[in-house]
Residue, then its C-alpha position, 0 to 999 in steps of 0.5 A: m421245475n424240477r425238485r427232484i433229489y439225486i444223493l449219491n453214496g459211492p463203495n461201502l456205504n452200504l455197510l453204514g451202521k456196520r462197518q466202523p462205527e467209531i467213524y462211521g456212527h450206527d445210522t444205516l443208509a436206509d435211515v439215510e434215505r429215510d431222514c432226507a424223504a422225510l425232510g425232502a418232503e417238508l422242503g418241497l424236494e423229492t429225494a431220490l437215493f443210491q448206493s453202488n460200490h462200481e464207480g460207473g454205476i456212479i456215474d450213470r446216475i450222475h448222467e442221468a441226473r442231467d434229465q432228471a434231477a434238479g440237483i446232486i449231493i454226493n458221498p463219493a466214499a473212496y472215491t473221493h480221492t481217486s477218481v477223475a472220471i466221476l469229477d467229469a461226470l459232475n462237470a457236464f451236470d449243471g444244477p447244484v452238487l453238494e459234497v458230503h463225507i460223515s467223517n473228517v476227512h480232515k482228520r483223518e489218513s493225509f489220503r483223505h485230504h484231497s478231493y478230486v469232486s470238490l473241484r466240481a462242488d458247491g460246497v461240502i460237508a464234512g464230520f458232521g456224521v450221518q447229519g450232514y445229508t440233512l444239512a446239505l439237502r436244506r442247503m440244496a434248497t436254498l441253491l434251489a430257490 
């Protein structure tokens, strides 16, 4: 059985650890990738992390996941609130989808309270910092068991 999990990240997450650390913390995306790879190995999952500042790049990875991945963990960042195209791509993926947000989007500006991705997601984790990724990975292992 395919045990590869795509961990997809949207715009500005390449600046994680440098951009607004009071909101997003000091861990980098490389730290997230390292932690997910280590936990994934413990759980019998292979992780593949990808980040893009371009909507089409994220959509291309979602399309690729149809044949290459058992599940998707996605932090669409700002595209959460704007991208019907990402929602449509996720709707064409048959495996589980988990949505992750580093900050608690519900304590932030009102425009951040709506998520198109949540319409497809099997679960949403928000406000746990970068630990949300490993929490999502644990949940993904359960969903795939």
